[in-house]
Z-matrix of the N, CA and C atoms (Angstrom, degrees):
N
C 1 1.518
C 2 1.503 1 113.53
N 3 1.242 2 123.30 1 143.17
C 4 1.467 3 121.97 2 -170.36
C 5 1.515 4 110.12 3 -131.11
N 6 1.381 5 115.39 4 136.71
C 7 1.430 6 121.83 5 178.89
C 8 1.548 7 108.98 6 -111.76
N 9 1.317 8 113.40 7 149.32
C 10 1.411 9 119.41 8 169.92
C 11 1.592 10 109.74 9 -115.76
N 12 1.319 11 111.62 10 119.24
C 13 1.540 12 119.85 11 177.61
C 14 1.410 13 112.20 12 -95.77
N 15 1.331 14 119.23 13 127.26
C 16 1.535 15 119.61 14 172.40
C 17 1.572 16 105.63 15 -108.42
N 18 1.343 17 108.06 16 116.72
C 19 1.459 18 117.50 17 -177.52
C 20 1.569 19 106.78 18 -100.57
N 21 1.236 20 116.91 19 124.68
C 22 1.437 21 123.01 20 -169.83
C 23 1.591 22 112.48 21 -104.35
N 24 1.184 23 118.55 22 -7.27
C 25 1.460 24 122.63 23 175.96
C 26 1.554 25 114.41 24 -151.99
N 27 1.300 26 123.79 25 144.99
C 28 1.409 27 124.35 26 -170.39
C 29 1.514 28 110.09 27 -59.79
N 30 1.340 29 116.39 28 -43.58
C 31 1.452 30 121.88 29 -179.71
C 32 1.514 31 120.72 30 -77.92
N 33 1.315 32 109.91 31 -2.32
C 34 1.514 33 114.69 32 -173.15
C 35 1.612 34 111.93 33 -120.71
N 36 1.336 35 113.11 34 72.30
C 37 1.346 36 126.39 35 -176.84
C 38 1.591 37 111.90 36 -81.16
N 39 1.377 38 114.86 37 179.47
C 40 1.549 39 112.96 38 179.58
C 41 1.429 40 121.94 39 -76.07
N 42 1.438 41 114.97 40 -0.66
C 43 1.417 42 117.82 41 174.10
C 44 1.539 43 112.63 42 59.63
N 45 1.398 44 111.99 43 -128.06
C 46 1.496 45 118.30 44 -174.83
C 47 1.584 46 112.47 45 -79.14
N 48 1.354 47 113.12 46 -8.34
C 49 1.480 48 116.58 47 -176.19
C 50 1.582 49 111.65 48 -62.58
N 51 1.393 50 116.57 49 -35.35
C 52 1.483 51 115.56 50 -177.39
C 53 1.472 52 105.14 51 -76.06
N 54 1.233 53 124.01 52 -25.61
C 55 1.564 54 119.96 53 176.35
C 56 1.571 55 106.58 54 -64.93
N 57 1.341 56 111.50 55 -47.24
C 58 1.572 57 115.02 56 -178.74
C 59 1.520 58 112.96 57 -62.72
N 60 1.411 59 118.26 58 -38.82
C 61 1.432 60 120.00 59 175.00
C 62 1.490 61 106.91 60 -59.99
N 63 1.241 62 120.41 61 -52.05
C 64 1.548 63 122.54 62 -174.16
C 65 1.632 64 107.72 63 -62.55
N 66 1.239 65 118.98 64 -38.88
C 67 1.461 66 119.01 65 174.61
C 68 1.499 67 116.84 66 -65.08
N 69 1.376 68 114.67 67 -19.73
C 70 1.455 69 115.25 68 177.62
C 71 1.576 70 110.31 69 -106.10
N 72 1.464 71 116.39 70 13.90
C 73 1.363 72 120.44 71 179.21
C 74 1.474 73 119.62 72 66.75
N 75 1.303 74 114.31 73 32.32
C 76 1.452 75 119.63 74 178.21
C 77 1.568 76 107.68 75 -97.79
N 78 1.371 77 119.69 76 155.42
C 79 1.362 78 123.89 77 170.04
C 80 1.640 79 104.47 78 -108.47
N 81 1.351 80 111.11 79 166.25
C 82 1.543 81 117.28 80 -175.76
C 83 1.414 82 108.40 81 -158.85
N 84 1.436 83 112.81 82 156.31
C 85 1.345 84 121.96 83 168.68
C 86 1.627 85 108.60 84 -130.02
N 87 1.325 86 114.09 85 151.48
C 88 1.407 87 120.64 86 -173.71
C 89 1.533 88 106.10 87 -110.47
N 90 1.250 89 122.89 88 119.49
C 91 1.456 90 127.05 89 169.97
C 92 1.578 91 106.36 90 -94.15
N 93 1.323 92 115.23 91 118.45
C 94 1.496 93 123.78 92 -178.33
C 95 1.530 94 103.62 93 -88.01
N 96 1.341 95 121.89 94 81.50
C 97 1.447 96 125.91 95 -174.57
C 98 1.481 97 109.27 96 -63.47
N 99 1.228 98 122.14 97 -35.87
C 100 1.477 99 131.24 98 -176.59
C 101 1.597 100 110.68 99 -62.79
N 102 1.397 101 111.43 100 -21.93
C 103 1.478 102 117.14 101 176.63
C 104 1.594 103 107.36 102 -97.15
N 105 1.284 104 117.23 103 11.83
C 106 1.485 105 121.86 104 -175.86
C 107 1.568 106 111.75 105 64.98
N 108 1.237 107 117.87 106 26.90
C 109 1.517 108 120.16 107 170.20
C 110 1.554 109 103.87 108 -55.63
N 111 1.249 110 118.50 109 146.16
C 112 1.451 111 122.96 110 176.37
C 113 1.484 112 116.15 111 -76.48
N 114 1.205 113 122.34 112 157.50
C 115 1.383 114 129.80 113 179.54
C 116 1.492 115 114.75 114 -101.02
N 117 1.321 116 110.67 115 39.85
C 118 1.540 117 121.68 116 -168.89
C 119 1.563 118 110.95 117 -79.14
N 120 1.318 119 119.22 118 -0.62
C 121 1.480 120 119.73 119 -176.44
C 122 1.449 121 109.35 120 -55.25
N 123 1.338 122 117.72 121 133.87
C 124 1.483 123 122.48 122 173.25
C 125 1.461 124 106.31 123 -73.41
N 126 1.396 125 118.43 124 113.39
C 127 1.462 126 118.82 125 -177.92
C 128 1.518 127 112.30 126 -66.46
N 129 1.356 128 119.03 127 -21.24
C 130 1.392 129 117.73 128 -178.96
C 131 1.639 130 109.60 129 -71.65
N 132 1.353 131 114.44 130 -15.17
C 133 1.469 132 116.57 131 174.93
C 134 1.547 133 117.45 132 -102.57
N 135 1.356 134 110.64 133 8.28
C 136 1.489 135 117.38 134 175.79
C 137 1.535 136 109.25 135 -109.82
N 138 1.332 137 110.78 136 122.93
C 139 1.587 138 120.98 137 172.55
C 140 1.461 139 115.33 138 -74.20
N 141 1.493 140 119.94 139 -28.63
C 142 1.316 141 121.90 140 -172.26
C 143 1.504 142 106.98 141 -152.79
N 144 1.306 143 120.29 142 141.03
C 145 1.434 144 123.94 143 176.14
C 146 1.610 145 110.16 144 -119.37
N 147 1.297 146 113.00 145 117.91
C 148 1.491 147 117.69 146 -177.02
C 149 1.531 148 103.78 147 -110.20
N 150 1.442 149 118.03 148 126.11
C 151 1.419 150 124.09 149 175.81
C 152 1.458 151 111.70 150 -114.70
N 153 1.354 152 118.67 151 117.47
C 154 1.505 153 122.01 152 -171.65
C 155 1.596 154 108.00 153 -91.45
N 156 1.264 155 111.71 154 -175.44
C 157 1.514 156 124.08 155 -175.78
C 158 1.418 157 114.87 156 -82.04
N 159 1.341 158 113.60 157 -178.96
C 160 1.523 159 120.81 158 173.72
C 161 1.538 160 106.98 159 175.46
N 162 1.324 161 117.07 160 159.49
C 163 1.421 162 123.96 161 -176.25
C 164 1.619 163 114.81 162 -74.06
N 165 1.282 164 113.80 163 -12.74
C 166 1.536 165 117.74 164 -171.66
C 167 1.602 166 108.66 165 -79.35
N 168 1.217 167 118.38 166 168.47
C 169 1.446 168 132.31 167 179.34
C 170 1.442 169 118.24 168 -100.92
N 171 1.257 170 120.34 169 143.47
C 172 1.487 171 118.91 170 171.32
C 173 1.461 172 109.88 171 -117.64
N 174 1.395 173 112.53 172 13.47
C 175 1.593 174 112.25 173 172.86
C 176 1.629 175 104.66 174 -59.75
N 177 1.392 176 113.47 175 151.09
C 178 1.443 177 122.95 176 -172.57
C 179 1.540 178 112.69 177 -49.54
N 180 1.335 179 115.50 178 -38.50
C 181 1.395 180 113.71 179 -176.17
C 182 1.538 181 114.18 180 -87.56
N 183 1.344 182 118.72 181 -2.69
C 184 1.468 183 116.54 182 -177.73
C 185 1.503 184 115.35 183 -126.48
N 186 1.292 185 114.06 184 3.20
C 187 1.554 186 116.98 185 -172.05
C 188 1.535 187 111.23 186 -70.16
N 189 1.350 188 116.93 187 115.22
C 190 1.454 189 120.88 188 179.18
C 191 1.646 190 113.71 189 -71.06
N 192 1.327 191 112.19 190 153.31
C 193 1.570 192 117.21 191 -169.15
C 194 1.519 193 111.14 192 -52.96
N 195 1.386 194 117.22 193 -38.90
C 196 1.586 195 115.46 194 -172.82
C 197 1.565 196 104.48 195 -69.70
N 198 1.299 197 121.73 196 -27.10
C 199 1.415 198 118.11 197 176.27
C 200 1.525 199 115.42 198 -78.83
N 201 1.296 200 115.03 199 -35.94
C 202 1.479 201 118.61 200 170.40
C 203 1.577 202 114.67 201 -56.98
N 204 1.279 203 112.07 202 -37.67
C 205 1.554 204 118.89 203 169.51
C 206 1.544 205 111.23 204 -63.03
N 207 1.268 206 113.79 205 -40.24
C 208 1.492 207 116.17 206 -179.28
C 209 1.498 208 113.02 207 -68.02
N 210 1.340 209 116.03 208 -34.19
C 211 1.483 210 121.22 209 176.42
C 212 1.542 211 112.43 210 -60.21
N 213 1.448 212 112.46 211 -44.57
C 214 1.369 213 113.72 212 171.11
C 215 1.571 214 122.34 213 -57.99
N 216 1.344 215 105.49 214 -36.97
C 217 1.491 216 117.33 215 177.88
C 218 1.512 217 110.40 216 -63.22
N 219 1.325 218 114.62 217 -45.14
C 220 1.455 219 125.10 218 177.93
C 221 1.570 220 110.06 219 -56.03
N 222 1.441 221 115.23 220 -49.77
C 223 1.407 222 119.60 221 -178.42
C 224 1.583 223 109.35 222 -61.99
N 225 1.232 224 122.19 223 -35.58
C 226 1.434 225 125.97 224 174.55
C 227 1.717 226 111.41 225 -60.74
N 228 1.336 227 112.62 226 -42.48
C 229 1.410 228 120.98 227 176.40
C 230 1.506 229 113.55 228 -66.21
N 231 1.383 230 114.78 229 -34.63
C 232 1.391 231 117.55 230 178.65
C 233 1.526 232 111.58 231 -71.34
N 234 1.293 233 113.57 232 -38.88
C 235 1.523 234 118.55 233 176.98
C 236 1.464 235 108.72 234 -63.65
N 237 1.292 236 122.69 235 -43.40
C 238 1.463 237 124.60 236 -177.79
C 239 1.496 238 108.68 237 -83.25
N 240 1.363 239 124.14 238 8.03
C 241 1.382 240 129.72 239 171.59
C 242 1.555 241 113.50 240 53.39
N 243 1.320 242 111.34 241 47.21
C 244 1.384 243 119.15 242 174.36
C 245 1.489 244 109.07 243 -84.05
N 246 1.293 245 116.30 244 141.99
C 247 1.435 246 121.14 245 171.60
C 248 1.541 247 114.98 246 -63.53
N 249 1.360 248 120.60 247 127.05
C 250 1.403 249 124.01 248 -175.68
C 251 1.572 250 111.06 249 -131.86
N 252 1.375 251 112.39 250 136.45
C 253 1.433 252 119.14 251 177.79
C 254 1.613 253 103.73 252 -118.82
N 255 1.156 254 118.43 253 117.83
C 256 1.578 255 119.88 254 175.62
C 257 1.557 256 112.15 255 -115.82
N 258 1.246 257 113.63 256 127.60
C 259 1.477 258 120.78 257 178.12
C 260 1.410 259 117.56 258 -110.81
N 261 1.296 260 122.15 259 122.23
C 262 1.459 261 130.63 260 -175.32
C 263 1.525 262 114.44 261 51.43
N 264 1.275 263 125.50 262 -98.98
C 265 1.488 264 125.14 263 178.39
C 266 1.600 265 103.84 264 -63.60
N 267 1.362 266 121.91 265 -30.76
C 268 1.432 267 125.29 266 179.25
C 269 1.586 268 108.98 267 -62.08
N 270 1.297 269 111.06 268 -41.51
C 271 1.518 270 112.57 269 -178.56
C 272 1.570 271 113.24 270 -70.36
N 273 1.348 272 112.88 271 -32.32
C 274 1.410 273 120.29 272 174.80
C 275 1.443 274 113.61 273 -67.71
N 276 1.298 275 116.76 274 -38.55
C 277 1.531 276 121.14 275 172.65
C 278 1.437 277 113.73 276 -61.99
N 279 1.241 278 117.13 277 -44.77
C 280 1.569 279 124.23 278 174.15
C 281 1.423 280 107.91 279 -57.97
N 282 1.285 281 122.90 280 -46.19
C 283 1.416 282 123.14 281 -179.29
C 284 1.490 283 112.22 282 -61.82
N 285 1.396 284 115.40 283 -51.10
C 286 1.450 285 118.53 284 175.26
C 287 1.488 286 113.32 285 -49.05
N 288 1.510 287 112.27 286 -50.22
C 289 1.474 288 118.94 287 -173.46
C 290 1.574 289 108.94 288 -60.55
N 291 1.315 290 117.86 289 -31.27
C 292 1.485 291 122.93 290 174.23
C 293 1.395 292 117.38 291 -78.96
N 294 1.409 293 119.48 292 -4.64
C 295 1.369 294 117.24 293 -179.99
C 296 1.515 295 120.72 294 106.26
N 297 1.390 296 112.66 295 -7.43
C 298 1.462 297 116.39 296 -174.68
C 299 1.463 298 107.07 297 -89.19
N 300 1.389 299 110.66 298 165.84
C 301 1.481 300 120.64 299 -179.34
C 302 1.569 301 112.25 300 -84.30
N 303 1.298 302 115.47 301 142.36
C 304 1.389 303 122.44 302 174.81
C 305 1.564 304 104.50 303 -122.71
N 306 1.338 305 118.86 304 134.65
C 307 1.341 306 119.94 305 -171.45
C 308 1.647 307 110.86 306 -160.95
N 309 1.304 308 117.23 307 172.50
C 310 1.493 309 121.70 308 -171.15
C 311 1.577 310 105.06 309 -72.57
N 312 1.295 311 118.74 310 130.09
C 313 1.463 312 122.03 311 176.21
C 314 1.513 313 110.58 312 -71.26
N 315 1.322 314 115.95 313 170.40
C 316 1.433 315 121.76 314 -174.38
C 317 1.561 316 110.29 315 -67.85
N 318 1.418 317 111.62 316 -28.10
C 319 1.522 318 118.27 317 174.77
C 320 1.572 319 105.71 318 -158.40
N 321 1.336 320 112.04 319 157.24
C 322 1.521 321 110.47 320 176.75
C 323 1.536 322 113.22 321 -72.95
N 324 1.298 323 117.43 322 156.62
C 325 1.384 324 122.97 323 170.56
C 326 1.453 325 111.18 324 -115.06
N 327 1.351 326 121.59 325 118.27
C 328 1.355 327 126.92 326 -179.51
C 329 1.461 328 110.47 327 -136.57
N 330 1.296 329 121.69 328 119.91
C 331 1.529 330 123.87 329 -177.82
C 332 1.387 331 113.62 330 113.07
N 333 1.401 332 116.03 331 -144.77
C 334 1.414 333 120.28 332 -171.73
C 335 1.478 334 108.67 333 -105.91
N 336 1.357 335 117.91 334 134.35
C 337 1.399 336 124.63 335 -177.32
C 338 1.605 337 110.08 336 -139.30
N 339 1.267 338 113.80 337 152.04
C 340 1.467 339 119.25 338 177.52
C 341 1.601 340 107.48 339 -91.64
N 342 1.342 341 116.07 340 130.16
C 343 1.578 342 120.37 341 167.97
C 344 1.389 343 106.83 342 -118.81
N 345 1.423 344 114.02 343 165.88
C 346 1.456 345 121.28 344 178.50
C 347 1.547 346 107.50 345 -145.51
N 348 1.348 347 112.90 346 160.12
C 349 1.413 348 121.81 347 -179.78
C 350 1.511 349 112.10 348 -76.43
N 351 1.368 350 115.74 349 143.05
C 352 1.384 351 118.78 350 160.12
C 353 1.544 352 111.25 351 -80.35
N 354 1.285 353 113.18 352 172.41
C 355 1.502 354 120.50 353 -179.98
C 356 1.607 355 111.66 354 -49.16
N 357 1.308 356 108.18 355 -45.93
C 358 1.565 357 115.26 356 -179.39
C 359 1.532 358 111.54 357 -73.71
N 360 1.324 359 115.58 358 -28.60
C 361 1.559 360 117.70 359 179.24
C 362 1.573 361 106.13 360 -72.36
N 363 1.303 362 122.42 361 -31.08
C 364 1.509 363 119.45 362 -178.31
C 365 1.445 364 106.89 363 -70.06
N 366 1.319 365 122.49 364 -17.69
C 367 1.415 366 125.01 365 -174.11
C 368 1.680 367 112.14 366 -96.71
N 369 1.337 368 113.87 367 -4.82
C 370 1.465 369 121.08 368 177.00
C 371 1.427 370 116.09 369 -71.45
N 372 1.301 371 121.00 370 116.44
C 373 1.450 372 120.93 371 -168.82
C 374 1.620 373 109.25 372 -67.02
N 375 1.224 374 117.19 373 -24.39
C 376 1.536 375 118.11 374 -178.91
C 377 1.473 376 113.63 375 -74.59
N 378 1.380 377 122.61 376 -10.19
C 379 1.425 378 131.55 377 179.53
C 380 1.646 379 105.89 378 -102.53
N 381 1.270 380 117.53 379 6.55
C 382 1.475 381 118.31 380 -175.97
C 383 1.556 382 110.92 381 -60.67
N 384 1.324 383 115.06 382 126.67
C 385 1.455 384 120.63 383 -178.20
C 386 1.591 385 111.92 384 99.10
N 387 1.307 386 117.70 385 -12.39
C 388 1.516 387 119.63 386 174.37
C 389 1.432 388 111.91 387 -67.11
N 390 1.330 389 120.98 388 146.37
C 391 1.452 390 124.50 389 170.50
C 392 1.556 391 106.50 390 -70.50
N 393 1.314 392 114.22 391 167.67
C 394 1.497 393 114.79 392 -175.07
C 395 1.457 394 109.48 393 -74.92
N 396 1.308 395 117.21 394 -28.08
C 397 1.545 396 124.39 395 175.92
C 398 1.541 397 108.34 396 -130.40
N 399 1.327 398 116.96 397 136.12
C 400 1.464 399 124.11 398 -178.47
C 401 1.424 400 112.42 399 -147.67
N 402 1.339 401 118.18 400 160.92
C 403 1.480 402 123.55 401 -175.74
C 404 1.595 403 106.21 402 -84.46
N 405 1.390 404 113.21 403 151.84
C 406 1.400 405 114.91 404 169.83
C 407 1.528 406 109.22 405 -146.59
N 408 1.305 407 118.73 406 168.34
C 409 1.434 408 121.80 407 -178.82
C 410 1.560 409 107.42 408 -106.27
N 411 1.271 410 116.70 409 125.91
C 412 1.461 411 123.80 410 -179.04
C 413 1.522 412 115.66 411 -110.99
N 414 1.328 413 120.85 412 145.72
C 415 1.492 414 115.35 413 162.37
C 416 1.621 415 102.43 414 -156.53
N 417 1.264 416 115.65 415 97.24
C 418 1.434 417 118.73 416 -175.26
C 419 1.593 418 110.90 417 -163.03
N 420 1.329 419 118.06 418 154.39
C 421 1.394 420 122.26 419 175.18
C 422 1.598 421 108.99 420 -116.85
N 423 1.224 422 118.35 421 -27.78
C 424 1.472 423 120.54 422 -179.45
C 425 1.574 424 111.95 423 -91.95
N 426 1.273 425 115.56 424 167.45
C 427 1.532 426 121.17 425 174.82
C 428 1.496 427 103.45 426 -145.83
N 429 1.301 428 116.81 427 -176.43
C 430 1.438 429 124.34 428 -173.41
C 431 1.492 430 111.72 429 -147.28
N 432 1.296 431 117.05 430 154.44
C 433 1.480 432 121.11 431 171.05
C 434 1.439 433 108.10 432 -84.44
N 435 1.308 434 119.82 433 150.18
C 436 1.495 435 125.25 434 -179.29
C 437 1.646 436 107.33 435 -69.86
N 438 1.263 437 116.64 436 122.36
C 439 1.424 438 118.77 437 179.99
C 440 1.526 439 117.69 438 -54.85
N 441 1.289 440 115.63 439 148.11
C 442 1.593 441 116.48 440 -178.00
C 443 1.494 442 109.13 441 -60.65
N 444 1.191 443 118.75 442 131.54
C 445 1.464 444 129.01 443 177.92
C 446 1.517 445 111.54 444 85.18
N 447 1.433 446 119.75 445 -5.21
C 448 1.467 447 118.94 446 174.09
C 449 1.485 448 112.69 447 -84.62
N 450 1.282 449 116.73 448 167.57
C 451 1.448 450 123.05 449 -173.66
C 452 1.574 451 109.83 450 -115.54
N 453 1.365 452 117.27 451 123.45
C 454 1.476 453 123.95 452 -172.56
C 455 1.575 454 102.48 453 -83.85
N 456 1.357 455 116.29 454 110.81
C 457 1.496 456 124.81 455 -175.86
C 458 1.461 457 117.09 456 -94.38
N 459 1.474 458 118.83 457 -39.40
C 460 1.407 459 122.28 458 -168.24
C 461 1.496 460 106.17 459 -132.41
N 462 1.257 461 123.56 460 136.59
C 463 1.479 462 129.31 461 -178.36
C 464 1.484 463 112.48 462 -126.81
N 465 1.352 464 118.81 463 169.27
C 466 1.437 465 122.10 464 -179.74
C 467 1.604 466 105.94 465 -170.06
N 468 1.330 467 113.43 466 177.27
C 469 1.405 468 120.07 467 179.86
C 470 1.583 469 102.06 468 -128.25
N 471 1.331 470 120.07 469 141.81
C 472 1.452 471 128.44 470 -3.43
C 473 1.442 472 114.28 471 -83.58
N 474 1.403 473 123.75 472 -5.48
C 475 1.450 474 126.23 473 178.53
C 476 1.478 475 108.69 474 -100.04
N 477 1.303 476 117.48 475 112.84
C 478 1.515 477 120.90 476 -166.40
C 479 1.504 478 109.15 477 -73.01
N 480 1.319 479 112.16 478 -47.73
C 481 1.600 480 121.39 479 -165.45
C 482 1.479 481 106.96 480 -83.90
N 483 1.386 482 116.15 481 102.58
C 484 1.497 483 121.87 482 -173.84
C 485 1.549 484 111.97 483 -111.62
N 486 1.315 485 116.08 484 -38.72
C 487 1.429 486 119.15 485 179.60
C 488 1.589 487 107.87 486 -146.83
N 489 1.309 488 115.07 487 138.73
C 490 1.483 489 124.31 488 176.95
C 491 1.521 490 109.79 489 -137.53
N 492 1.363 491 109.34 490 155.74
C 493 1.495 492 118.06 491 177.95
C 494 1.540 493 110.96 492 -128.91
N 495 1.282 494 115.89 493 137.71
C 496 1.521 495 115.49 494 177.89
C 497 1.569 496 107.05 495 -148.21
N 498 1.307 497 111.08 496 154.83
C 499 1.473 498 114.66 497 -178.66
C 500 1.580 499 115.05 498 44.97
N 501 1.369 500 106.94 499 47.59
C 502 1.576 501 118.50 500 172.75
C 503 1.523 502 114.22 501 60.61
N 504 1.319 503 121.19 502 -57.04
C 505 1.438 504 114.01 503 -178.52
C 506 1.666 505 111.76 504 -126.78
N 507 1.227 506 112.63 505 50.05
C 508 1.486 507 122.33 506 174.65
C 509 1.560 508 100.59 507 -121.49
N 510 1.321 509 118.28 508 120.53
C 511 1.407 510 123.18 509 175.41
C 512 1.443 511 113.69 510 -133.60
N 513 1.362 512 114.39 511 134.04
C 514 1.423 513 119.49 512 -179.73
C 515 1.582 514 111.92 513 -118.34
N 516 1.267 515 117.68 514 116.62
C 517 1.420 516 125.71 515 177.62
C 518 1.517 517 110.94 516 -102.71
N 519 1.324 518 115.15 517 123.84
C 520 1.543 519 120.98 518 168.53
C 521 1.480 520 114.17 519 -66.87
N 522 1.353 521 115.32 520 -39.27
C 523 1.443 522 118.26 521 -178.71
C 524 1.435 523 114.15 522 -87.60
N 525 1.374 524 117.13 523 172.70
C 526 1.519 525 121.79 524 -176.39
C 527 1.480 526 110.24 525 -98.69
N 528 1.337 527 118.84 526 100.79
C 529 1.386 528 123.03 527 170.49
C 530 1.530 529 118.51 528 -85.14
N 531 1.353 530 112.78 529 0.80
C 532 1.376 531 117.06 530 -173.24
C 533 1.595 532 116.26 531 -102.90
N 534 1.319 533 105.42 532 1.28
C 535 1.588 534 109.75 533 -162.87
C 536 1.498 535 111.97 534 -78.37
N 537 1.345 536 113.31 535 150.35
C 538 1.508 537 125.52 536 173.85
C 539 1.570 538 107.48 537 -112.24
N 540 1.295 539 114.28 538 165.87
C 541 1.476 540 120.12 539 178.29
C 542 1.614 541 105.87 540 -63.04
N 543 1.264 542 122.81 541 -35.70
C 544 1.454 543 125.24 542 178.28
C 545 1.518 544 110.48 543 -62.30
N 546 1.304 545 112.57 544 -45.08
C 547 1.509 546 114.35 545 -179.04
C 548 1.541 547 110.18 546 -66.44
N 549 1.173 548 120.88 547 -46.27
C 550 1.476 549 121.55 548 -178.81
C 551 1.534 550 109.82 549 -60.12
N 552 1.366 551 118.21 550 -41.19
C 553 1.461 552 121.90 551 -179.05
C 554 1.609 553 104.17 552 -64.50
N 555 1.226 554 118.09 553 -46.02
C 556 1.534 555 116.96 554 -178.31
C 557 1.473 556 112.24 555 -62.85
N 558 1.304 557 119.02 556 -44.41
C 559 1.494 558 121.82 557 176.86
C 560 1.510 559 108.26 558 -57.54
N 561 1.214 560 117.57 559 -44.27
C 562 1.589 561 118.85 560 -176.63
C 563 1.488 562 113.05 561 -66.52
N 564 1.324 563 115.19 562 -26.08
C 565 1.446 564 120.10 563 -166.27
C 566 1.506 565 116.32 564 -60.65
N 567 1.295 566 119.49 565 -36.67
C 568 1.427 567 124.89 566 -174.53
C 569 1.585 568 107.48 567 -119.53
N 570 1.270 569 118.84 568 28.59
C 571 1.449 570 121.52 569 -169.13
C 572 1.557 571 112.15 570 -110.98
N 573 1.364 572 116.58 571 6.14
C 574 1.563 573 116.77 572 -173.82
C 575 1.535 574 111.59 573 -48.62
N 576 1.291 575 118.97 574 -47.83
C 577 1.495 576 118.20 575 -175.32
C 578 1.426 577 113.59 576 -68.13
N 579 1.304 578 120.46 577 -33.01
C 580 1.525 579 125.26 578 179.50
C 581 1.511 580 103.45 579 -69.75
N 582 1.283 581 121.86 580 -51.75
C 583 1.404 582 123.34 581 -174.33
C 584 1.474 583 112.99 582 -61.86
N 585 1.425 584 118.23 583 -40.49
C 586 1.435 585 124.94 584 179.16
C 587 1.426 586 110.61 585 -60.58
N 588 1.339 587 115.86 586 -46.84
C 589 1.521 588 121.79 587 -179.31
C 590 1.497 589 113.47 588 -60.78
N 591 1.384 590 116.73 589 -29.95
C 592 1.383 591 124.69 590 -178.74
C 593 1.599 592 110.73 591 -86.82
N 594 1.280 593 116.35 592 -13.10
C 595 1.463 594 120.93 593 -168.06
C 596 1.444 595 119.61 594 68.79
N 597 1.358 596 117.46 595 32.73
C 598 1.386 597 126.70 596 -170.24
C 599 1.483 598 108.75 597 -109.48
N 600 1.250 599 120.12 598 135.08
C 601 1.513 600 124.51 599 -178.94
C 602 1.525 601 114.55 600 -95.52
N 603 1.282 602 115.43 601 118.14
C 604 1.434 603 121.67 602 175.33
C 605 1.488 604 115.17 603 -59.94
N 606 1.334 605 113.62 604 -39.55
C 607 1.622 606 116.15 605 176.09
C 608 1.446 607 108.49 606 -61.79
N 609 1.329 608 121.84 607 -39.82
C 610 1.465 609 122.56 608 -173.61
C 611 1.432 610 107.57 609 -65.25
N 612 1.404 611 116.61 610 -40.46
C 613 1.540 612 117.71 611 -175.12
C 614 1.509 613 104.66 612 -68.63
N 615 1.303 614 124.81 613 -43.13
C 616 1.445 615 122.80 614 -178.67
C 617 1.542 616 109.33 615 -69.30
N 618 1.256 617 123.74 616 -32.12
C 619 1.440 618 122.92 617 -179.33
C 620 1.556 619 108.99 618 -68.27
N 621 1.222 620 116.00 619 -32.14
C 622 1.513 621 120.70 620 -173.10
C 623 1.681 622 108.11 621 -83.60
N 624 1.296 623 115.16 622 -20.03
C 625 1.465 624 119.31 623 -171.17
C 626 1.507 625 113.93 624 -52.41
N 627 1.412 626 111.96 625 -50.62
C 628 1.520 627 115.26 626 -178.90
C 629 1.525 628 115.88 627 -59.22
N 630 1.453 629 112.60 628 -24.87
C 631 1.420 630 114.93 629 178.49
C 632 1.481 631 112.56 630 -81.86
N 633 1.317 632 119.55 631 -40.78
C 634 1.446 633 121.68 632 -172.15
C 635 1.498 634 119.11 633 -95.98
N 636 1.378 635 115.55 634 -35.10
C 637 1.530 636 121.99 635 -178.49
C 638 1.549 637 110.08 636 -51.77
N 639 1.289 638 118.96 637 -53.44
C 640 1.571 639 115.07 638 -176.30
C 641 1.531 640 113.77 639 -53.64
N 642 1.342 641 114.65 640 -44.89
C 643 1.492 642 119.38 641 -178.70
C 644 1.552 643 107.39 642 -62.92
N 645 1.326 644 118.44 643 -44.21
C 646 1.327 645 116.29 644 -177.11
C 647 1.452 646 119.08 645 -65.41
N 648 1.346 647 112.00 646 -35.08
C 649 1.623 648 120.10 647 170.32
C 650 1.469 649 115.22 648 -58.70
N 651 1.366 650 114.66 649 -43.13
C 652 1.409 651 124.01 650 179.70
C 653 1.568 652 110.28 651 -64.42
N 654 1.321 653 117.79 652 -43.79
C 655 1.430 654 121.76 653 -179.30
C 656 1.496 655 110.83 654 -70.99
N 657 1.480 656 116.11 655 -39.17
C 658 1.434 657 116.94 656 172.44
C 659 1.558 658 116.64 657 -59.62
N 660 1.330 659 113.90 658 -39.31
C 661 1.398 660 119.32 659 179.61
C 662 1.559 661 110.58 660 -64.91
N 663 1.265 662 118.83 661 -42.85
C 664 1.461 663 127.66 662 179.47
C 665 1.486 664 107.58 663 -57.76
N 666 1.284 665 116.72 664 -54.05
C 667 1.551 666 123.77 665 -174.66
C 668 1.603 667 106.17 666 -62.41
N 669 1.366 668 112.39 667 -53.84
C 670 1.506 669 113.42 668 -166.45
C 671 1.601 670 105.42 669 -73.33
N 672 1.301 671 123.81 670 -37.53
C 673 1.401 672 121.00 671 178.41
C 674 1.552 673 108.57 672 -57.80
N 675 1.386 674 122.20 673 -45.60
C 676 1.390 675 119.75 674 177.09
C 677 1.453 676 116.13 675 -65.53
N 678 1.412 677 116.05 676 -35.14
C 679 1.439 678 121.57 677 178.50
C 680 1.650 679 109.42 678 -60.51
N 681 1.375 680 113.53 679 -47.47
C 682 1.464 681 116.74 680 179.29
C 683 1.516 682 109.31 681 -65.07
N 684 1.285 683 124.81 682 -35.17
C 685 1.369 684 129.69 683 -178.08
C 686 1.551 685 114.28 684 -67.74
N 687 1.303 686 113.94 685 -27.03
C 688 1.491 687 121.66 686 -177.77
C 689 1.684 688 104.40 687 -83.17
N 690 1.213 689 116.04 688 -28.04
C 691 1.540 690 117.69 689 -177.71
C 692 1.500 691 112.64 690 -62.47
């Protein structure tokens, strides 16, 4: 089985997802979209499309050309009913490709937040064994509406729409289930101005990492292993 990973920013790689792909005997290629790598992948030869995050916006007035091309690519994948996993910006791109609105959230979410399942989310088999409420790592300013026909699975405050599912094996996650300790440390390294403007403490994020990150990685492994097993 073969996965295609679209990486939208140099510092936002696939994290633990490549380890989980390897454990499940998958192969993969990484398309560095931020370097203007072409999206020439033959979708018929791709068993799974993974779309990662990035700091850019896909709001109508701000969407850069390489993301507009990616939205068209995702539309093709949806028509061909390819399994897709979108993370943060990746989820927003799926939402846009499916005709939903992407817009600025009421406030940015950066750091550790609690999320919880909707009634429908509790019935999703890929989340079997998850607690009703669990911590996640967030880093985003935009949010999305749930696409028409999709199912809202995970909610939070102040940003309600955190996970959706559509067409059986298409999942969009607003939060980062792929993160490693090294990724979080790198993102925080040059973010003083952004964190200060949002009133968020870098020290607080680092202090909570030892408590939350191991649980996040266990839950991510559980979901992703089941996701790959169903493909």
